[in-house]
MILOTI-900540 format. One record per atom (N, C-alpha, C): residue number from 1; chain; atom name; y negated, z negated, x. Coordinates in steps of 0.02 Angstrom, whole numbers, padded with zeros to 5 digits. Each point is the difference from the previous one (the first is absolute). Example, Ala and Ser with C-alpha at 12.3 -4.5 7.8 and 13.67 -1.06 7.14 Angstrom:
! residues 2
(1 A N (00284 -00390 00660))
(1 A CA (-00059 00000 -00045))
(1 A C (-00060 00000 00045))
(2 A N (-00053 00036 -00018))
(2 A CA (-00059 -00003 00042))
(2 A C (-00055 -00037 -00039))
//
This chain:
! residues 176
(1 A N (03624 07701 -00466))
(1 A CA (-00069 00025 00016))
(1 A C (-00053 -00061 00017))
(2 A N (00016 -00059 -00029))
(2 A CA (-00045 -00052 00017))
(2 A C (00006 -00015 00072))
(3 A N (00068 00006 00028))
(3 A CA (00003 -00010 00077))
(3 A C (-00037 00043 00043))
(4 A N (-00023 00062 -00020))
(4 A CA (-00044 00036 00039))
(4 A C (-00076 -00031 00002))
(5 A N (-00013 -00044 -00042))
(5 A CA (-00059 -00039 00002))
(5 A C (00000 -00066 00040))
(6 A N (00062 -00013 00011))
(6 A CA (00018 -00069 00030))
(6 A C (00007 -00057 -00047))
(7 A N (00013 00021 -00073))
(7 A CA (00009 -00049 -00047))
(7 A C (00071 -00014 -00016))
(8 A N (00016 -00057 00002))
(8 A CA (00071 -00021 -00025))
(8 A C (-00004 -00041 -00058))
(9 A N (00024 00023 -00059))
(9 A CA (-00011 -00048 -00058))
(9 A C (00050 -00056 00000))
(10 A N (-00029 -00062 -00024))
(10 A CA (00038 -00053 -00006))
(10 A C (00056 00011 -00055))
(11 A N (-00014 00041 -00052))
(11 A CA (00049 00002 -00047))
(11 A C (-00017 00078 -00029))
(12 A N (00056 00035 -00023))
(12 A CA (-00008 00049 -00044))
(12 A C (00033 -00005 -00056))
(13 A N (-00033 00006 -00063))
(13 A CA (00020 -00020 -00064))
(13 A C (-00017 00062 -00052))
(14 A N (00047 00022 -00024))
(14 A CA (-00010 00056 -00053))
(14 A C (-00034 -00026 -00055))
(15 A N (-00051 00040 -00031))
(15 A CA (-00034 -00014 -00058))
(15 A C (00037 00035 -00057))
(16 A N (00018 -00045 -00052))
(16 A CA (00031 00030 -00057))
(16 A C (-00048 00014 -00053))
(17 A N (-00035 00064 00006))
(17 A CA (-00040 00019 -00054))
(17 A C (00011 00063 -00036))
(18 A N (-00021 00019 -00057))
(18 A CA (00012 00058 -00030))
(18 A C (-00042 00055 00029))
(19 A N (00032 00047 00027))
(19 A CA (-00040 00053 00032))
(19 A C (-00013 00066 -00039))
(20 A N (00008 -00005 -00063))
(20 A CA (00001 00054 -00042))
(20 A C (-00077 00024 -00007))
(21 A N (-00011 00056 00009))
(21 A CA (-00071 00028 -00012))
(21 A C (-00033 -00019 -00072))
(22 A N (-00055 -00020 -00002))
(22 A CA (-00027 -00004 -00074))
(22 A C (-00021 00067 -00027))
(23 A N (-00007 00008 -00061))
(23 A CA (-00027 00058 -00033))
(23 A C (-00061 00024 00034))
(24 A N (-00004 00069 00017))
(24 A CA (-00051 00034 00031))
(24 A C (-00019 -00027 00069))
(25 A N (00037 -00049 00030))
(25 A CA (-00016 -00023 00061))
(25 A C (00003 00058 00054))
(26 A N (-00040 00002 00046))
(26 A CA (-00004 00049 00057))
(26 A C (00030 -00034 00062))
(27 A N (00030 00041 00044))
(27 A CA (00028 -00020 00060))
(27 A C (-00034 -00062 00039))
(28 A N (-00067 00016 00018))
(28 A CA (-00032 -00041 00046))
(28 A C (-00008 -00070 -00035))
(29 A N (-00027 -00010 -00060))
(29 A CA (-00004 -00064 -00024))
(29 A C (00066 -00035 -00018))
(30 A N (00054 00041 -00009))
(30 A CA (00055 -00022 -00008))
(30 A C (00036 -00041 00064))
(31 A N (-00008 00037 00053))
(31 A CA (00009 -00035 00064))
(31 A C (-00032 -00063 00016))
(32 A N (-00065 00001 -00021))
(32 A CA (-00033 -00066 00012))
(32 A C (00012 -00053 -00045))
(33 A N (00018 00016 -00064))
(33 A CA (00021 -00048 -00042))
(33 A C (00060 -00035 00022))
(34 A N (00051 00046 00022))
(34 A CA (00062 -00032 00022))
(34 A C (00007 -00036 00053))
(35 A N (-00052 00019 00053))
(35 A CA (00000 -00042 00057))
(35 A C (-00036 -00072 -00009))
(36 A N (-00051 -00004 -00051))
(36 A CA (-00037 -00059 -00024))
(36 A C (00057 -00041 -00038))
(37 A N (00031 00035 -00039))
(37 A CA (00052 -00040 -00045))
(37 A C (00051 -00030 00043))
(38 A N (00022 00035 00049))
(38 A CA (00055 -00022 00048))
(38 A C (-00024 -00069 00031))
(39 A N (-00067 00013 00039))
(39 A CA (-00029 -00058 00027))
(39 A C (-00008 -00060 -00041))
(40 A N (-00027 00005 -00058))
(40 A CA (-00006 -00052 -00046))
(40 A C (00062 -00030 -00018))
(41 A N (00054 00038 -00014))
(41 A CA (00068 -00032 -00020))
(41 A C (00020 -00040 00057))
(42 A N (-00013 00018 00070))
(42 A CA (00031 -00045 00052))
(42 A C (-00050 -00051 00013))
(43 A N (-00062 00010 -00013))
(43 A CA (-00054 -00050 00022))
(43 A C (00017 -00065 -00056))
(44 A N (00021 00018 -00055))
(44 A CA (00001 -00045 -00054))
(44 A C (00058 -00057 00022))
(45 A N (00053 00022 00045))
(45 A CA (00048 -00043 00026))
(45 A C (-00008 -00027 00065))
(46 A N (-00049 00029 00046))
(46 A CA (-00022 -00020 00061))
(46 A C (-00076 00000 00010))
(47 A N (-00030 -00053 -00033))
(47 A CA (-00071 -00007 00001))
(47 A C (-00033 -00002 00063))
(48 A N (00036 -00036 00046))
(48 A CA (-00036 -00020 00068))
(48 A C (00009 00051 00056))
(49 A N (00023 00061 -00023))
(49 A CA (00017 00050 00051))
(49 A C (-00044 00065 -00012))
(50 A N (-00007 00039 00056))
(50 A CA (-00028 00061 -00007))
(50 A C (00054 00045 -00026))
(51 A N (-00017 00040 -00055))
(51 A CA (00057 00047 -00026))
(51 A C (-00031 00076 00008))
(52 A N (00042 00043 00026))
(52 A CA (-00010 00066 00001))
(52 A C (00055 00039 -00035))
(53 A N (-00035 00041 -00039))
(53 A CA (00051 00040 -00050))
(53 A C (-00024 00075 00006))
(54 A N (00048 00042 -00013))
(54 A CA (-00024 00075 -00003))
(54 A C (00041 00040 -00045))
(55 A N (-00021 00057 -00026))
(55 A CA (00048 00043 -00036))
(55 A C (-00028 00068 00007))
(56 A N (00046 00042 00004))
(56 A CA (-00005 00069 00027))
(56 A C (00010 00046 -00058))
(57 A N (-00038 00040 -00022))
(57 A CA (00009 00050 -00059))
(57 A C (-00013 00075 00020))
(58 A N (00042 00043 -00025))
(58 A CA (-00014 00071 00015))
(58 A C (-00023 00029 -00068))
(59 A N (-00058 00032 00015))
(59 A CA (-00030 00036 -00064))
(59 A C (-00004 00074 00008))
(60 A N (00011 00040 -00049))
(60 A CA (-00012 00071 -00002))
(60 A C (-00050 00008 -00064))
(61 A N (-00062 00014 00021))
(61 A CA (-00056 00000 -00048))
(61 A C (-00001 -00064 -00028))
(62 A N (00002 -00009 -00074))
(62 A CA (-00010 -00061 -00035))
(62 A C (00076 -00037 -00001))
(63 A N (00048 00036 00019))
(63 A CA (00066 -00027 -00018))
(63 A C (00024 -00048 00055))
(64 A N (00038 -00056 -00020))
(64 A CA (00028 -00041 00053))
(64 A C (00077 00015 -00002))
(65 A N (00021 00005 00066))
(65 A CA (00065 00026 00008))
(65 A C (00042 -00074 00005))
(66 A N (00062 00001 -00030))
(66 A CA (00042 -00064 00003))
(66 A C (00033 -00012 00072))
(67 A N (00013 -00057 00008))
(67 A CA (00056 -00014 00057))
(67 A C (00060 00030 -00017))
(68 A N (00026 00039 00041))
(68 A CA (00063 00036 -00015))
(68 A C (00063 -00056 00010))
(69 A N (00034 -00014 -00060))
(69 A CA (00053 -00051 00002))
(69 A C (00064 00047 -00011))
(70 A N (-00005 00061 -00023))
(70 A CA (00063 00040 -00011))
(70 A C (-00014 00071 00023))
(71 A N (00053 00038 00012))
(71 A CA (-00009 00065 00027))
(71 A C (-00045 00047 -00038))
(72 A N (00005 -00011 -00067))
(72 A CA (-00029 00054 -00048))
(72 A C (-00076 -00015 00002))
(73 A N (-00017 -00057 00004))
(73 A CA (-00076 -00020 00007))
(73 A C (-00025 00022 00069))
(74 A N (00038 -00009 00056))
(74 A CA (-00017 00020 00066))
(74 A C (-00007 00083 -00002))
(75 A N (00043 00031 -00032))
(75 A CA (00000 00073 -00012))
(75 A C (-00060 00026 -00036))
(76 A N (-00025 -00038 -00054))
(76 A CA (-00055 00016 -00040))
(76 A C (-00064 -00008 00040))
(77 A N (00000 -00053 00039))
(77 A CA (-00067 -00008 00038))
(77 A C (-00001 00048 00061))
(78 A N (00050 00019 00027))
(78 A CA (-00007 00049 00057))
(78 A C (-00007 00072 -00030))
(79 A N (00024 00007 -00050))
(79 A CA (-00020 00070 -00038))
(79 A C (-00070 00005 -00016))
(80 A N (-00031 -00060 -00029))
(80 A CA (-00070 -00004 -00009))
(80 A C (-00048 00005 00065))
(81 A N (00021 -00036 00053))
(81 A CA (-00032 00012 00060))
(81 A C (00004 00059 00043))
(82 A N (00053 00030 -00014))
(82 A CA (00016 00067 00052))
(82 A C (-00055 00042 -00008))
(83 A N (-00029 00018 00052))
(83 A CA (-00056 00048 00005))
(83 A C (-00069 -00024 -00028))
(84 A N (-00001 -00055 -00009))
(84 A CA (-00071 -00032 -00031))
(84 A C (-00030 -00058 00040))
(85 A N (-00058 -00001 -00014))
(85 A CA (-00036 -00067 00041))
(85 A C (00011 -00053 -00055))
(86 A N (-00006 -00055 00036))
(86 A CA (00005 -00062 -00039))
(86 A C (-00041 -00063 00036))
(87 A N (00001 -00060 -00032))
(87 A CA (-00038 -00049 00038))
(87 A C (00050 -00064 -00007))
(88 A N (-00006 -00037 00057))
(88 A CA (00041 -00060 -00002))
(88 A C (-00058 -00060 00009))
(89 A N (00005 -00038 -00047))
(89 A CA (-00060 -00062 -00001))
(89 A C (00050 -00065 00013))
(90 A N (-00026 -00037 00043))
(90 A CA (00024 -00073 00007))
(90 A C (-00049 -00050 -00014))
(91 A N (00012 -00037 -00049))
(91 A CA (-00045 -00064 -00012))
(91 A C (00031 -00060 00044))
(92 A N (-00063 -00026 00033))
(92 A CA (00023 -00061 00041))
(92 A C (-00047 -00061 -00024))
(93 A N (00040 -00056 -00014))
(93 A CA (-00038 -00061 -00017))
(93 A C (00012 -00053 00049))
(94 A N (-00052 -00039 00015))
(94 A CA (00005 -00059 00042))
(94 A C (-00029 -00060 -00041))
(95 A N (00037 -00049 -00012))
(95 A CA (-00022 -00061 -00026))
(95 A C (-00009 -00064 00046))
(96 A N (-00056 -00024 00011))
(96 A CA (00000 -00065 00045))
(96 A C (00023 -00063 -00036))
(97 A N (00010 -00051 00031))
(97 A CA (00025 -00065 -00020))
(97 A C (-00054 -00020 -00051))
(98 A N (-00065 00010 00010))
(98 A CA (-00052 -00021 -00048))
(98 A C (00001 00047 -00061))
(99 A N (00037 00055 -00005))
(99 A CA (00005 00040 -00054))
(99 A C (-00054 00067 00001))
(100 A N (-00026 00004 00060))
(100 A CA (-00049 00068 00012))
(100 A C (00047 00062 -00002))
(101 A N (-00015 00044 -00035))
(101 A CA (00037 00065 -00004))
(101 A C (-00035 00054 00030))
(102 A N (00030 00035 00053))
(102 A CA (-00024 00052 00024))
(102 A C (00048 00062 -00010))
(103 A N (-00025 00056 -00024))
(103 A CA (00037 00053 -00016))
(103 A C (-00028 00068 00007))
(104 A N (00049 00052 00010))
(104 A CA (-00026 00057 00011))
(104 A C (00067 00060 -00015))
(105 A N (-00028 00060 -00004))
(105 A CA (00046 00055 -00012))
(105 A C (-00010 00051 00054))
(106 A N (00058 00015 00039))
(106 A CA (-00013 00050 00049))
(106 A C (00037 00061 -00026))
(107 A N (-00035 00060 00006))
(107 A CA (00030 00073 -00021))
(107 A C (00013 00039 00057))
(108 A N (00061 00034 -00011))
(108 A CA (00018 00055 00058))
(108 A C (00015 00058 -00047))
(109 A N (-00024 00057 00027))
(109 A CA (00008 00070 -00034))
(109 A C (00053 00040 00040))
(110 A N (00056 00021 -00029))
(110 A CA (00044 00039 00016))
(110 A C (00022 00055 -00030))
(111 A N (00033 00052 00031))
(111 A CA (00019 00062 -00025))
(111 A C (00078 00002 00025))
(112 A N (00043 00016 -00051))
(112 A CA (00070 00013 00020))
(112 A C (00016 00064 -00008))
(113 A N (00032 00032 00053))
(113 A CA (00027 00064 00005))
(113 A C (00037 00016 -00061))
(114 A N (00013 00063 -00021))
(114 A CA (00038 00026 -00049))
(114 A C (00077 -00009 00021))
(115 A N (00038 -00048 -00035))
(115 A CA (00065 -00014 00030))
(115 A C (00049 00055 -00024))
(116 A N (00045 00022 00045))
(116 A CA (00051 00046 -00024))
(116 A C (00053 -00046 -00030))
(117 A N (00038 00036 -00033))
(117 A CA (00068 -00029 -00033))
(117 A C (00032 -00039 00049))
(118 A N (00008 00025 00055))
(118 A CA (00042 -00037 00051))
(118 A C (-00024 -00056 00022))
(119 A N (-00071 -00003 00012))
(119 A CA (-00036 -00060 00018))
(119 A C (-00003 -00052 -00047))
(120 A N (-00011 00020 -00065))
(120 A CA (00009 -00052 -00059))
(120 A C (00067 -00027 -00007))
(121 A N (00044 00036 00008))
(121 A CA (00075 -00027 -00006))
(121 A C (00020 -00038 00055))
(122 A N (-00019 00021 00062))
(122 A CA (00013 -00050 00063))
(122 A C (-00037 -00060 -00008))
(123 A N (-00063 -00003 -00017))
(123 A CA (-00037 -00053 -00002))
(123 A C (00029 -00058 -00059))
(124 A N (00013 00028 -00054))
(124 A CA (00028 -00041 -00056))
(124 A C (00062 -00033 00023))
(125 A N (00039 00038 00042))
(125 A CA (00072 -00022 00022))
(125 A C (-00011 -00054 00060))
(126 A N (-00051 -00002 00028))
(126 A CA (-00023 -00058 00050))
(126 A C (-00007 -00061 -00031))
(127 A N (-00014 00001 -00056))
(127 A CA (-00024 -00068 -00043))
(127 A C (-00064 -00040 00033))
(128 A N (-00027 00038 00046))
(128 A CA (-00062 -00033 00032))
(128 A C (-00060 -00013 -00060))
(129 A N (00009 00036 -00055))
(129 A CA (-00050 -00007 -00044))
(129 A C (00012 -00059 -00052))
(130 A N (00051 -00035 00005))
(130 A CA (00020 -00064 -00038))
(130 A C (-00057 -00047 00005))
(131 A N (-00030 -00021 -00062))
(131 A CA (-00048 -00053 -00003))
(131 A C (-00069 00016 00029))
(132 A N (-00009 00067 00016))
(132 A CA (-00064 00019 00028))
(132 A C (-00050 00029 -00054))
(133 A N (-00056 -00016 00009))
(133 A CA (-00053 00027 -00051))
(133 A C (-00001 00072 00005))
(134 A N (00003 00032 -00050))
(134 A CA (-00007 00075 00004))
(134 A C (00066 00033 00022))
(135 A N (00047 -00030 00018))
(135 A CA (00070 00032 00011))
(135 A C (00005 00016 00084))
(136 A N (-00048 -00026 00032))
(136 A CA (00012 00022 00071))
(136 A C (-00023 -00060 00048))
(137 A N (00019 00002 00063))
(137 A CA (-00022 -00046 00054))
(137 A C (-00026 00047 00051))
(138 A N (-00067 00004 00019))
(138 A CA (-00032 00040 00057))
(138 A C (00028 -00018 00067))
(139 A N (00028 -00068 00002))
(139 A CA (00026 -00028 00066))
(139 A C (00070 00027 00014))
(140 A N (00034 00040 -00035))
(140 A CA (00060 00025 00007))
(140 A C (00004 00078 00000))
(141 A N (00052 00027 -00032))
(141 A CA (00010 00072 00002))
(141 A C (-00055 00037 -00039))
(142 A N (-00029 -00032 -00053))
(142 A CA (-00057 00039 -00038))
(142 A C (-00061 00008 00047))
(143 A N (-00006 -00047 00047))
(143 A CA (-00058 00018 00047))
(143 A C (-00011 00078 00014))
(144 A N (00054 00027 00009))
(144 A CA (-00002 00077 00023))
(144 A C (-00018 00042 -00057))
(145 A N (-00005 -00029 -00063))
(145 A CA (-00023 00043 -00057))
(145 A C (-00075 00000 -00017))
(146 A N (-00038 -00056 00041))
(146 A CA (-00074 -00003 -00011))
(146 A C (-00035 00045 00050))
(147 A N (-00033 00050 -00032))
(147 A CA (-00040 00058 00037))
(147 A C (-00063 -00023 00016))
(148 A N (-00029 -00048 -00035))
(148 A CA (-00071 -00019 00018))
(148 A C (-00009 -00070 -00024))
(149 A N (-00035 -00037 00040))
(149 A CA (-00020 -00071 -00030))
(149 A C (-00067 -00019 00028))
(150 A N (-00045 -00029 -00042))
(150 A CA (-00056 -00032 00008))
(150 A C (-00007 -00068 -00021))
(151 A N (-00002 -00043 00059))
(151 A CA (-00006 -00069 -00013))
(151 A C (00050 -00034 00037))
(152 A N (00026 -00059 -00017))
(152 A CA (00034 -00049 00042))
(152 A C (00081 00011 -00018))
(153 A N (00034 00015 00052))
(153 A CA (00073 00012 00001))
(153 A C (00034 -00071 -00029))
(154 A N (-00021 -00055 00032))
(154 A CA (00023 -00065 -00016))
(154 A C (-00002 -00015 -00072))
(155 A N (-00062 00023 -00029))
(155 A CA (-00011 -00006 -00073))
(155 A C (00063 00034 -00041))
(156 A N (00019 00056 00020))
(156 A CA (00056 00033 -00034))
(156 A C (00056 -00036 00009))
(157 A N (00018 -00026 00059))
(157 A CA (00061 -00035 00009))
(157 A C (-00006 -00067 -00042))
(158 A N (-00051 -00033 -00018))
(158 A CA (-00004 -00050 -00048))
(158 A C (-00051 -00054 00016))
(159 A N (-00028 00000 00056))
(159 A CA (-00057 -00049 00020))
(159 A C (-00041 00022 00045))
(160 A N (-00064 00017 -00029))
(160 A CA (-00051 00032 00049))
(160 A C (-00023 -00061 00059))
(161 A N (00027 00006 00058))
(161 A CA (-00003 -00043 00057))
(161 A C (-00076 -00014 00015))
(162 A N (-00038 00052 00013))
(162 A CA (-00071 -00003 00019))
(162 A C (-00033 -00049 -00046))
(163 A N (00003 00025 -00068))
(163 A CA (-00049 -00039 -00042))
(163 A C (00034 -00063 -00020))
(164 A N (00066 -00020 00002))
(164 A CA (00024 -00058 -00007))
(164 A C (-00020 -00041 00056))
(165 A N (00006 00019 00062))
(165 A CA (-00021 -00041 00050))
(165 A C (-00071 -00024 00008))
(166 A N (-00045 00047 -00026))
(166 A CA (-00073 -00017 -00014))
(166 A C (-00005 -00055 -00049))
(167 A N (00041 00003 -00061))
(167 A CA (-00011 -00049 -00047))
(167 A C (00021 -00065 00028))
(168 A N (00063 -00010 00040))
(168 A CA (00024 -00051 00026))
(168 A C (-00053 -00037 00050))
(169 A N (-00032 00048 00033))
(169 A CA (-00055 -00026 00053))
(169 A C (-00060 -00026 -00037))
(170 A N (-00014 00038 -00052))
(170 A CA (-00061 -00033 -00038))
(170 A C (00009 -00062 -00031))
(171 A N (00065 -00014 -00022))
(171 A CA (00018 -00059 -00034))
(171 A C (00010 -00055 00053))
(172 A N (-00001 00011 00065))
(172 A CA (00025 -00045 00046))
(172 A C (00070 -00020 00003))
(173 A N (00043 00046 -00016))
(173 A CA (00074 -00009 00006))
(173 A C (00025 00015 00072))
(174 A N (-00033 00052 00025))
(174 A CA (00015 00020 00073))
(174 A C (-00069 00011 00040))
(175 A N (00009 00007 00059))
(175 A CA (-00061 00011 00043))
(175 A C (-00003 00071 00007))
(176 A N (-00061 00029 00007))
(176 A CA (-00019 00061 00009))
(176 A C (-00009 00027 00075))
//
């Protein structure tokens, strides 16, 4: 996704932070906290670099859906989303070599069609849900399940390209 902005990172480093939601934490602040936490974790090891981090969270009302790591979790997420509206929040954080932090959360509203038992079974058997927030990836087979979307498609994929590009331009990382 960075390539669509003409950005080639010098290094991609996973941030090993605890992503467990805090008690009473809502989806939007959770996404922002994780993005900032990831950026800070990497910045502490690479102080002279621009650090870009993001985290995507699927929310249904006040509830944060997990990243599906097993089929039962994916099934539970899909059953909850089937026929309902939900929101996808991506927190994005950029830290400059000087330690200046720029962050924001991008929100996309979506509605998933009511899934038939065949659609549910077929999608679960595809394993496309593995590791995906909310148990689905819009860029694959589940894209056909989304009946309505208001906001950024790239946000749902995992990085809001338009907003991230503007953050990078504002910080002088790339030219506008």
